Structure formats: C-alpha cells, structure tokens
N, CA, C and O atoms as a GROMACS GRO file, in nm:
protein
  496
    1MET      N    1   0.475   1.067   0.379
    1MET     CA    2   0.510   1.010   0.258
    1MET      C    3   0.434   0.881   0.230
    1MET      O    4   0.419   0.797   0.320
    2VAL      N    5   0.389   0.863   0.113
    2VAL     CA    6   0.316   0.766   0.070
    2VAL      C    7   0.400   0.689  -0.032
    2VAL      O    8   0.427   0.737  -0.142
    3THR      N    9   0.440   0.568   0.008
    3THR     CA   10   0.543   0.488  -0.073
    3THR      C   11   0.465   0.426  -0.203
    3THR      O   12   0.533   0.377  -0.294
    4ASN      N   13   0.340   0.428  -0.210
    4ASN     CA   14   0.266   0.375  -0.321
    4ASN      C   15   0.274   0.471  -0.431
    4ASN      O   16   0.233   0.438  -0.543
    5ASP      N   17   0.330   0.600  -0.406
    5ASP     CA   18   0.326   0.704  -0.501
    5ASP      C   19   0.423   0.678  -0.607
    5ASP      O   20   0.415   0.741  -0.712
    6ILE      N   21   0.514   0.590  -0.588
    6ILE     CA   22   0.605   0.562  -0.695
    6ILE      C   23   0.613   0.410  -0.763
    6ILE      O   24   0.593   0.308  -0.695
    7SER      N   25   0.638   0.407  -0.875
    7SER     CA   26   0.617   0.269  -0.936
    7SER      C   27   0.739   0.188  -0.923
    7SER      O   28   0.846   0.239  -0.890
    8ALA      N   29   0.725   0.051  -0.949
    8ALA     CA   30   0.850  -0.037  -0.942
    8ALA      C   31   0.957   0.004  -1.017
    8ALA      O   32   1.068  -0.010  -0.966
    9CYS      N   33   0.946   0.054  -1.132
    9CYS     CA   34   1.068   0.098  -1.196
    9CYS      C   35   1.123   0.228  -1.130
    9CYS      O   36   1.245   0.243  -1.125
   10GLU      N   37   1.046   0.316  -1.083
   10GLU     CA   38   1.098   0.446  -1.018
   10GLU      C   39   1.171   0.384  -0.888
   10GLU      O   40   1.281   0.430  -0.858
   11ARG      N   41   1.118   0.286  -0.815
   11ARG     CA   42   1.191   0.228  -0.707
   11ARG      C   43   1.324   0.190  -0.736
   11ARG      O   44   1.416   0.219  -0.661
   12LEU      N   45   1.341   0.118  -0.857
   12LEU     CA   46   1.479   0.064  -0.909
   12LEU      C   47   1.578   0.185  -0.929
   12LEU      O   48   1.697   0.175  -0.899
   13VAL      N   49   1.525   0.298  -0.980
   13VAL     CA   50   1.607   0.409  -0.990
   13VAL      C   51   1.642   0.477  -0.873
   13VAL      O   52   1.756   0.522  -0.864
   14MET      N   53   1.541   0.493  -0.762
   14MET     CA   54   1.577   0.528  -0.629
   14MET      C   55   1.682   0.446  -0.550
   14MET      O   56   1.764   0.495  -0.472
   15LYS      N   57   1.669   0.311  -0.583
   15LYS     CA   58   1.757   0.222  -0.509
   15LYS      C   59   1.904   0.246  -0.566
   15LYS      O   60   2.003   0.244  -0.492
   16THR      N   61   1.910   0.265  -0.692
   16THR     CA   62   2.047   0.276  -0.747
   16THR      C   63   2.102   0.421  -0.706
   16THR      O   64   2.223   0.436  -0.687
   17ILE      N   65   2.027   0.513  -0.695
   17ILE     CA   66   2.072   0.647  -0.623
   17ILE      C   67   2.094   0.622  -0.467
   17ILE      O   68   2.200   0.662  -0.420
   18TRP      N   69   2.012   0.567  -0.394
   18TRP     CA   70   2.062   0.530  -0.269
   18TRP      C   71   2.184   0.465  -0.257
   18TRP      O   72   2.266   0.501  -0.172
   19ASP      N   73   2.204   0.376  -0.331
   19ASP     CA   74   2.317   0.282  -0.308
   19ASP      C   75   2.446   0.336  -0.351
   19ASP      O   76   2.550   0.275  -0.327
   20SER      N   77   2.444   0.455  -0.418
   20SER     CA   78   2.569   0.518  -0.476
   20SER      C   79   2.634   0.604  -0.355
   20SER      O   80   2.566   0.672  -0.278
   21PRO      N   81   2.757   0.593  -0.350
   21PRO     CA   82   2.836   0.697  -0.258
   21PRO      C   83   2.839   0.827  -0.299
   21PRO      O   84   2.865   0.919  -0.221
   22GLU      N   85   2.809   0.848  -0.439
   22GLU     CA   86   2.827   0.984  -0.493
   22GLU      C   87   2.706   1.018  -0.576
   22GLU      O   88   2.630   0.934  -0.624
   23GLU      N   89   2.694   1.149  -0.588
   23GLU     CA   90   2.587   1.182  -0.688
   23GLU      C   91   2.591   1.142  -0.824
   23GLU      O   92   2.700   1.142  -0.881
   24LEU      N   93   2.483   1.105  -0.887
   24LEU     CA   94   2.508   1.046  -1.015
   24LEU      C   95   2.421   1.127  -1.119
   24LEU      O   96   2.318   1.186  -1.086
   25ALA      N   97   2.470   1.125  -1.246
   25ALA     CA   98   2.411   1.199  -1.360
   25ALA      C   99   2.343   1.098  -1.424
   25ALA      O  100   2.368   0.980  -1.397
   26LEU      N  101   2.242   1.137  -1.523
   26LEU     CA  102   2.160   1.042  -1.606
   26LEU      C  103   2.240   0.916  -1.676
   26LEU      O  104   2.186   0.805  -1.674
   27GLN      N  105   2.346   0.928  -1.727
   27GLN     CA  106   2.407   0.820  -1.785
   27GLN      C  107   2.465   0.704  -1.690
   27GLN      O  108   2.466   0.583  -1.711
   28GLN      N  109   2.514   0.778  -1.579
   28GLN     CA  110   2.563   0.677  -1.471
   28GLN      C  111   2.441   0.596  -1.404
   28GLN      O  112   2.448   0.477  -1.375
   29ILE      N  113   2.332   0.675  -1.385
   29ILE     CA  114   2.212   0.605  -1.319
   29ILE      C  115   2.161   0.492  -1.426
   29ILE      O  116   2.134   0.376  -1.394
   30MET      N  117   2.153   0.541  -1.548
   30MET     CA  118   2.110   0.433  -1.661
   30MET      C  119   2.194   0.305  -1.663
   30MET      O  120   2.146   0.192  -1.662
   31ASP      N  121   2.343   0.341  -1.666
   31ASP     CA  122   2.425   0.235  -1.668
   31ASP      C  123   2.408   0.136  -1.552
   31ASP      O  124   2.413   0.013  -1.566
   32ARG      N  125   2.388   0.204  -1.428
   32ARG     CA  126   2.391   0.112  -1.305
   32ARG      C  127   2.261   0.034  -1.309
   32ARG      O  128   2.266  -0.087  -1.288
   33VAL      N  129   2.145   0.094  -1.334
   33VAL     CA  130   2.016   0.040  -1.323
   33VAL      C  131   2.006  -0.072  -1.422
   33VAL      O  132   1.952  -0.176  -1.386
   34ASN      N  133   2.056  -0.058  -1.556
   34ASN     CA  134   2.065  -0.148  -1.650
   34ASN      C  135   2.143  -0.269  -1.606
   34ASN      O  136   2.095  -0.381  -1.623
   35GLY      N  137   2.259  -0.252  -1.550
   35GLY     CA  138   2.355  -0.333  -1.521
   35GLY      C  139   2.319  -0.428  -1.403
   35GLY      O  140   2.342  -0.549  -1.404
   36ASP      N  141   2.261  -0.361  -1.305
   36ASP     CA  142   2.224  -0.438  -1.173
   36ASP      C  143   2.074  -0.492  -1.192
   36ASP      O  144   2.034  -0.567  -1.103
   37ASN      N  145   2.007  -0.470  -1.274
   37ASN     CA  146   1.862  -0.529  -1.279
   37ASN      C  147   1.833  -0.582  -1.409
   37ASN      O  148   1.716  -0.606  -1.436
   38GLY      N  149   1.941  -0.608  -1.511
   38GLY     CA  150   1.906  -0.668  -1.624
   38GLY      C  151   1.821  -0.609  -1.730
   38GLY      O  152   1.771  -0.678  -1.819
   39LYS      N  153   1.805  -0.470  -1.717
   39LYS     CA  154   1.736  -0.380  -1.797
   39LYS      C  155   1.808  -0.328  -1.911
   39LYS      O  156   1.931  -0.328  -1.918
   40SER      N  157   1.727  -0.279  -2.006
   40SER     CA  158   1.787  -0.225  -2.128
   40SER      C  159   1.732  -0.094  -2.160
   40SER      O  160   1.714  -0.056  -2.276
   41TRP      N  161   1.706  -0.028  -2.058
   41TRP     CA  162   1.635   0.128  -2.062
   41TRP      C  163   1.727   0.215  -2.147
   41TRP      O  164   1.850   0.210  -2.145
   42LYS      N  165   1.657   0.290  -2.216
   42LYS     CA  166   1.729   0.407  -2.291
   42LYS      C  167   1.735   0.539  -2.204
   42LYS      O  168   1.661   0.552  -2.106
   43PRO      N  169   1.815   0.624  -2.238
   43PRO     CA  170   1.814   0.753  -2.160
   43PRO      C  171   1.689   0.833  -2.137
   43PRO      O  172   1.661   0.885  -2.029
   44GLN      N  173   1.611   0.839  -2.249
   44GLN     CA  174   1.465   0.884  -2.231
   44GLN      C  175   1.380   0.819  -2.122
   44GLN      O  176   1.307   0.878  -2.042
   45THR      N  177   1.401   0.686  -2.132
   45THR     CA  178   1.308   0.613  -2.018
   45THR      C  179   1.357   0.665  -1.883
   45THR      O  180   1.279   0.720  -1.805
   46VAL      N  181   1.494   0.645  -1.853
   46VAL     CA  182   1.549   0.677  -1.720
   46VAL      C  183   1.521   0.823  -1.685
   46VAL      O  184   1.490   0.856  -1.570
   47SER      N  185   1.535   0.922  -1.800
   47SER     CA  186   1.514   1.061  -1.772
   47SER      C  187   1.356   1.078  -1.732
   47SER      O  188   1.319   1.162  -1.650
   48THR      N  189   1.278   0.997  -1.793
   48THR     CA  190   1.132   1.010  -1.756
   48THR      C  191   1.106   0.979  -1.609
   48THR      O  192   1.037   1.051  -1.536
   49PHE      N  193   1.163   0.874  -1.572
   49PHE     CA  194   1.157   0.839  -1.430
   49PHE      C  195   1.206   0.925  -1.327
   49PHE      O  196   1.151   0.943  -1.218
   50LEU      N  197   1.340   0.989  -1.378
   50LEU     CA  198   1.386   1.092  -1.268
   50LEU      C  199   1.305   1.209  -1.266
   50LEU      O  200   1.279   1.264  -1.158
   51ALA      N  201   1.258   1.257  -1.383
   51ALA     CA  202   1.171   1.366  -1.371
   51ALA      C  203   1.038   1.350  -1.277
   51ALA      O  204   1.003   1.434  -1.195
   52ARG      N  205   0.974   1.229  -1.306
   52ARG     CA  206   0.855   1.202  -1.217
   52ARG      C  207   0.904   1.205  -1.066
   52ARG      O  208   0.834   1.265  -0.985
   53LEU      N  209   1.022   1.143  -1.024
   53LEU     CA  210   1.060   1.135  -0.903
   53LEU      C  211   1.098   1.280  -0.825
   53LEU      O  212   1.086   1.301  -0.704
   54VAL      N  213   1.145   1.370  -0.925
   54VAL     CA  214   1.163   1.506  -0.884
   54VAL      C  215   1.034   1.572  -0.862
   54VAL      O  216   1.012   1.647  -0.767
   55ARG      N  217   0.953   1.544  -0.948
   55ARG     CA  218   0.809   1.604  -0.931
   55ARG      C  219   0.730   1.556  -0.812
   55ARG      O  220   0.652   1.633  -0.754
   56LYS      N  221   0.747   1.442  -0.776
   56LYS     CA  222   0.683   1.367  -0.654
   56LYS      C  223   0.763   1.393  -0.519
   56LYS      O  224   0.715   1.360  -0.411
   57GLY      N  225   0.890   1.456  -0.530
   57GLY     CA  226   0.956   1.509  -0.420
   57GLY      C  227   1.036   1.413  -0.358
   57GLY      O  228   1.069   1.429  -0.241
   58PHE      N  229   1.075   1.308  -0.425
   58PHE     CA  230   1.163   1.205  -0.395
   58PHE      C  231   1.306   1.229  -0.421
   58PHE      O  232   1.393   1.165  -0.361
   59LEU      N  233   1.334   1.319  -0.507
   59LEU     CA  234   1.464   1.355  -0.563
   59LEU      C  235   1.472   1.504  -0.588
   59LEU      O  236   1.368   1.567  -0.606
   60THR      N  237   1.589   1.564  -0.589
   60THR     CA  238   1.603   1.694  -0.642
   60THR      C  239   1.731   1.683  -0.726
   60THR      O  240   1.818   1.597  -0.708
   61SER      N  241   1.735   1.781  -0.824
   61SER     CA  242   1.851   1.770  -0.923
   61SER      C  243   1.917   1.915  -0.917
   61SER      O  244   1.860   2.014  -0.871
   62TYR      N  245   2.042   1.915  -0.969
   62TYR     CA  246   2.107   2.049  -0.990
   62TYR      C  247   2.184   2.017  -1.111
   62TYR      O  248   2.206   1.901  -1.146
   63ARG      N  249   2.224   2.120  -1.174
   63ARG     CA  250   2.310   2.132  -1.306
   63ARG      C  251   2.450   2.169  -1.255
   63ARG      O  252   2.474   2.254  -1.169
   64LYS      N  253   2.539   2.094  -1.320
   64LYS     CA  254   2.683   2.119  -1.299
   64LYS      C  255   2.749   2.109  -1.462
   64LYS      O  256   2.773   2.001  -1.515
   65GLY      N  257   2.769   2.222  -1.518
   65GLY     CA  258   2.808   2.208  -1.653
   65GLY      C  259   2.708   2.153  -1.748
   65GLY      O  260   2.600   2.212  -1.748
   66ARG      N  261   2.721   2.058  -1.825
   66ARG     CA  262   2.630   2.023  -1.923
   66ARG      C  263   2.542   1.907  -1.849
   66ARG      O  264   2.453   1.854  -1.916
   67TYR      N  265   2.560   1.868  -1.724
   67TYR     CA  266   2.488   1.751  -1.672
   67TYR      C  267   2.402   1.795  -1.552
   67TYR      O  268   2.434   1.885  -1.473
   68SER      N  269   2.293   1.724  -1.548
   68SER     CA  270   2.218   1.715  -1.410
   68SER      C  271   2.250   1.607  -1.313
   68SER      O  272   2.260   1.491  -1.352
   69TYR      N  273   2.267   1.639  -1.187
   69TYR     CA  274   2.297   1.537  -1.090
   69TYR      C  275   2.173   1.534  -1.007
   69TYR      O  276   2.099   1.632  -0.993
   70TYR      N  277   2.153   1.414  -0.953
   70TYR     CA  278   2.023   1.394  -0.869
   70TYR      C  279   2.076   1.338  -0.732
   70TYR      O  280   2.172   1.262  -0.722
   71GLN      N  281   2.005   1.381  -0.638
   71GLN     CA  282   2.020   1.372  -0.493
   71GLN      C  283   1.887   1.321  -0.427
   71GLN      O  284   1.780   1.372  -0.462
   72PRO      N  285   1.892   1.217  -0.327
   72PRO     CA  286   1.760   1.174  -0.281
   72PRO      C  287   1.715   1.294  -0.177
   72PRO      O  288   1.798   1.351  -0.107
   73VAL      N  289   1.590   1.322  -0.174
   73VAL     CA  290   1.532   1.401  -0.068
   73VAL      C  291   1.481   1.307   0.035
   73VAL      O  292   1.496   1.339   0.152
   74VAL      N  293   1.418   1.184   0.003
   74VAL     CA  294   1.384   1.096   0.097
   74VAL      C  295   1.488   0.985   0.123
   74VAL      O  296   1.520   0.917   0.026
   75SER      N  297   1.542   0.958   0.240
   75SER     CA  298   1.641   0.855   0.255
   75SER      C  299   1.589   0.710   0.254
   75SER      O  300   1.475   0.680   0.289
   76LYS      N  301   1.679   0.626   0.213
   76LYS     CA  302   1.646   0.494   0.192
   76LYS      C  303   1.580   0.423   0.346
   76LYS      O  304   1.492   0.337   0.342
   77GLU      N  305   1.628   0.466   0.452
   77GLU     CA  306   1.570   0.422   0.568
   77GLU      C  307   1.442   0.475   0.584
   77GLU      O  308   1.350   0.398   0.612
   78ASP      N  309   1.417   0.606   0.568
   78ASP     CA  310   1.287   0.658   0.585
   78ASP      C  311   1.174   0.591   0.485
   78ASP      O  312   1.059   0.565   0.523
   79PHE      N  313   1.219   0.568   0.362
   79PHE     CA  314   1.137   0.490   0.267
   79PHE      C  315   1.107   0.353   0.316
   79PHE      O  316   0.993   0.306   0.315
   80TRP      N  317   1.204   0.295   0.356
   80TRP     CA  318   1.191   0.153   0.419
   80TRP      C  319   1.091   0.154   0.542
   80TRP      O  320   0.997   0.074   0.544
   81LYS      N  321   1.109   0.229   0.624
   81LYS     CA  322   1.009   0.246   0.757
   81LYS      C  323   0.873   0.274   0.713
   81LYS      O  324   0.776   0.215   0.758
   82ALA      N  325   0.866   0.375   0.614
   82ALA     CA  326   0.717   0.406   0.573
   82ALA      C  327   0.663   0.293   0.492
   82ALA      O  328   0.543   0.270   0.505
   83THR      N  329   0.735   0.218   0.410
   83THR     CA  330   0.687   0.100   0.332
   83THR      C  331   0.635  -0.015   0.441
   83THR      O  332   0.527  -0.073   0.428
   84MET      N  333   0.720  -0.036   0.542
   84MET     CA  334   0.690  -0.147   0.637
   84MET      C  335   0.560  -0.097   0.723
   84MET      O  336   0.474  -0.179   0.757
   85SER      N  337   0.553   0.022   0.752
   85SER     CA  338   0.440   0.081   0.830
   85SER      C  339   0.311   0.075   0.735
   85SER      O  340   0.203   0.049   0.789
   86GLU      N  341   0.317   0.097   0.605
   86GLU     CA  342   0.198   0.094   0.531
   86GLU      C  343   0.148  -0.042   0.509
   86GLU      O  344   0.029  -0.070   0.501
   87ASN      N  345   0.258  -0.135   0.500
   87ASN     CA  346   0.227  -0.288   0.479
   87ASN      C  347   0.147  -0.328   0.605
   87ASN      O  348   0.038  -0.384   0.599
   88ALA      N  349   0.211  -0.293   0.722
   88ALA     CA  350   0.158  -0.338   0.856
   88ALA      C  351   0.019  -0.286   0.866
   88ALA      O  352  -0.070  -0.361   0.906
   89HIS      N  353  -0.004  -0.163   0.832
   89HIS     CA  354  -0.148  -0.093   0.840
   89HIS      C  355  -0.241  -0.180   0.744
   89HIS      O  356  -0.352  -0.215   0.785
   90PHE      N  357  -0.203  -0.212   0.635
   90PHE     CA  358  -0.297  -0.263   0.532
   90PHE      C  359  -0.313  -0.408   0.558
   90PHE      O  360  -0.422  -0.458   0.530
   91PHE      N  361  -0.213  -0.486   0.612
   91PHE     CA  362  -0.221  -0.639   0.626
   91PHE      C  363  -0.252  -0.670   0.777
   91PHE      O  364  -0.309  -0.773   0.812
   92ALA      N  365  -0.209  -0.574   0.863
   92ALA     CA  366  -0.215  -0.628   1.010
   92ALA      C  367  -0.278  -0.515   1.098
   92ALA      O  368  -0.245  -0.498   1.216
   93GLN      N  369  -0.368  -0.442   1.035
   93GLN     CA  370  -0.415  -0.327   1.108
   93GLN      C  371  -0.320  -0.261   1.193
   93GLN      O  372  -0.348  -0.244   1.312
   94GLY      N  373  -0.211  -0.221   1.144
   94GLY     CA  374  -0.101  -0.145   1.192
   94GLY      C  375  -0.024  -0.207   1.305
   94GLY      O  376   0.060  -0.141   1.366
   95ASP      N  377  -0.052  -0.332   1.334
   95ASP     CA  378   0.010  -0.424   1.436
   95ASP      C  379   0.162  -0.471   1.373
   95ASP      O  380   0.167  -0.568   1.296
   96MET      N  381   0.276  -0.401   1.409
   96MET     CA  382   0.385  -0.451   1.356
   96MET      C  383   0.443  -0.572   1.420
   96MET      O  384   0.532  -0.637   1.365
   97ALA      N  385   0.391  -0.602   1.539
   97ALA     CA  386   0.437  -0.734   1.593
   97ALA      C  387   0.374  -0.839   1.526
   97ALA      O  388   0.439  -0.941   1.502
   98GLU      N  389   0.242  -0.828   1.488
   98GLU     CA  390   0.173  -0.937   1.402
   98GLU      C  391   0.235  -0.952   1.264
   98GLU      O  392   0.243  -1.063   1.210
   99MET      N  393   0.276  -0.850   1.213
   99MET     CA  394   0.347  -0.861   1.085
   99MET      C  395   0.467  -0.936   1.106
   99MET      O  396   0.485  -1.035   1.035
  100ALA      N  397   0.556  -0.904   1.195
  100ALA     CA  398   0.692  -0.970   1.215
  100ALA      C  399   0.661  -1.107   1.251
  100ALA      O  400   0.743  -1.192   1.214
  101CYS      N  401   0.554  -1.148   1.320
  101CYS     CA  402   0.516  -1.292   1.367
  101CYS      C  403   0.485  -1.364   1.236
  101CYS      O  404   0.528  -1.478   1.219
  102HIS      N  405   0.413  -1.305   1.144
  102HIS     CA  406   0.360  -1.364   1.018
  102HIS      C  407   0.490  -1.384   0.945
  102HIS      O  408   0.506  -1.496   0.897
  103LEU      N  409   0.584  -1.296   0.927
  103LEU     CA  410   0.717  -1.318   0.849
  103LEU      C  411   0.797  -1.434   0.903
  103LEU      O  412   0.861  -1.509   0.830
  104CYS      N  413   0.791  -1.447   1.052
  104CYS     CA  414   0.858  -1.552   1.100
  104CYS      C  415   0.799  -1.677   1.079
  104CYS      O  416   0.876  -1.772   1.060
  105GLN      N  417   0.684  -1.696   1.078
  105GLN     CA  418   0.616  -1.835   1.044
  105GLN      C  419   0.619  -1.864   0.906
  105GLN      O  420   0.617  -1.983   0.876
  106ASP      N  421   0.624  -1.777   0.809
  106ASP     CA  422   0.604  -1.813   0.675
  106ASP      C  423   0.726  -1.792   0.573
  106ASP      O  424   0.742  -1.856   0.469
  107MET      N  425   0.804  -1.698   0.619
  107MET     CA  426   0.907  -1.653   0.527
  107MET      C  427   1.056  -1.669   0.574
  107MET      O  428   1.144  -1.681   0.489
  108LEU      N  429   1.083  -1.670   0.701
  108LEU     CA  430   1.221  -1.662   0.749
  108LEU      C  431   1.275  -1.796   0.772
  108LEU      O  432   1.202  -1.885   0.814
  109SER      N  433   1.399  -1.814   0.747
  109SER     CA  434   1.466  -1.948   0.779
  109SER      C  435   1.504  -1.939   0.918
  109SER      O  436   1.503  -1.834   0.983
  110LYS      N  437   1.541  -2.067   0.967
  110LYS     CA  438   1.591  -2.076   1.112
  110LYS      C  439   1.694  -1.966   1.140
  110LYS      O  440   1.685  -1.900   1.243
  111GLU      N  441   1.797  -1.943   1.046
  111GLU     CA  442   1.905  -1.851   1.083
  111GLU      C  443   1.859  -1.706   1.083
  111GLU      O  444   1.912  -1.614   1.144
  112ASP      N  445   1.750  -1.700   1.003
  112ASP     CA  446   1.686  -1.549   1.003
  112ASP      C  447   1.618  -1.538   1.145
  112ASP      O  448   1.631  -1.435   1.210
  113VAL      N  449   1.562  -1.620   1.182
  113VAL     CA  450   1.480  -1.620   1.321
  113VAL      C  451   1.583  -1.602   1.424
  113VAL      O  452   1.566  -1.510   1.503
  114GLU      N  453   1.676  -1.669   1.434
  114GLU     CA  454   1.798  -1.651   1.530
  114GLU      C  455   1.860  -1.509   1.520
  114GLU      O  456   1.899  -1.450   1.621
  115LYS      N  457   1.865  -1.463   1.410
  115LYS     CA  458   1.919  -1.326   1.396
  115LYS      C  459   1.826  -1.215   1.449
  115LYS      O  460   1.865  -1.118   1.514
  116LEU      N  461   1.692  -1.241   1.413
  116LEU     CA  462   1.593  -1.152   1.464
  116LEU      C  463   1.594  -1.163   1.626
  116LEU      O  464   1.597  -1.062   1.697
  117LYS      N  465   1.593  -1.283   1.674
  117LYS     CA  466   1.594  -1.294   1.813
  117LYS      C  467   1.702  -1.203   1.894
  117LYS      O  468   1.674  -1.136   1.994
  118LYS      N  469   1.825  -1.212   1.836
  118LYS     CA  470   1.949  -1.134   1.875
  118LYS      C  471   1.918  -0.995   1.862
  118LYS      O  472   1.951  -0.920   1.953
  119LYS      N  473   1.851  -0.943   1.743
  119LYS     CA  474   1.820  -0.804   1.738
  119LYS      C  475   1.713  -0.760   1.833
  119LYS      O  476   1.716  -0.648   1.885
  120LEU      N  477   1.616  -0.850   1.858
  120LEU     CA  478   1.510  -0.801   1.960
  120LEU      C  479   1.580  -0.792   2.093
  120LEU      O  480   1.558  -0.696   2.166
  121GLU      N  481   1.656  -0.879   2.124
  121GLU     CA  482   1.734  -0.875   2.260
  121GLU      C  483   1.815  -0.734   2.286
  121GLU      O  484   1.818  -0.673   2.392
  122GLU      N  485   1.875  -0.700   2.168
  122GLU     CA  486   1.958  -0.589   2.164
  122GLU      C  487   1.864  -0.460   2.196
  122GLU      O  488   1.911  -0.366   2.261
  123LEU      N  489   1.735  -0.457   2.150
  123LEU     CA  490   1.650  -0.350   2.155
  123LEU      C  491   1.586  -0.342   2.295
  123LEU      O  492   1.536  -0.236   2.331
  124GLN      N  493   1.586  -0.451   2.374
  124GLN     CA  494   1.527  -0.449   2.510
  124GLN      C  495   1.614  -0.377   2.603
  124GLN      O  496   1.582  -0.366   2.721
   0.00000   0.00000   0.00000
C-alpha cells in the first residue's frame, strides 16, 4: 500500500469511516466529516471522494435498499504503520529509531517522552 495515493481530503473521509463503530452511508459520512473538520462539503463532493477511495482499493461498498454503505478495506492501524514506514524511508533512510529520536528532540513534550520511555520498556 502506498499512502501517498490518497489526498488529504480522502484521508479525512477515511478517518471518519475508521472512527465509526458502524458502517456509514453517504449522508452520515458527509455530516460527520463536515462537523468534525469544519467543512461544508456537499454530497457530490463526498461521493466523489468515496468513489475514488473505492477505485483505489481503500474502501468497498454495498447497497442496502436505496443507500450505499462503505467499509474500510485498509485498517487504520495498517495505514498508520505504512505512513510511518514511508516517512522513515523518505526522511531517515528507513531508520525508524532515527525518526523516533528526531521526534523526541523536536516535537515531543517531556510528558510525551516519559510516555514513550514506558512504552519502549514494555516492548523489551
């Protein structure tokens, strides 16, 4: 999977679907994307993003009555891991430890660093 294959707008749609405990139809997706992200997208706009995501293999859809419902083919966790791997490859020649160190130096608070230390200890 190449995570660069989807646009920032398509990512918002995917996140909405990933974060929902139930399968959603177009109107529900549009309402949640707009509400959660301060957008004012129309049904046609969201429908276009959904069709692209289906075509790219990130979603599947099925009809139930008059409505189409959307299900993720790619899990949020798999997408997250692929995104991190691609970024590590691009910025740190694939060295995940180097990327983590860079984040610790430049972007994480002291509380975040402590949380990360605890997580690393759990992994050992």
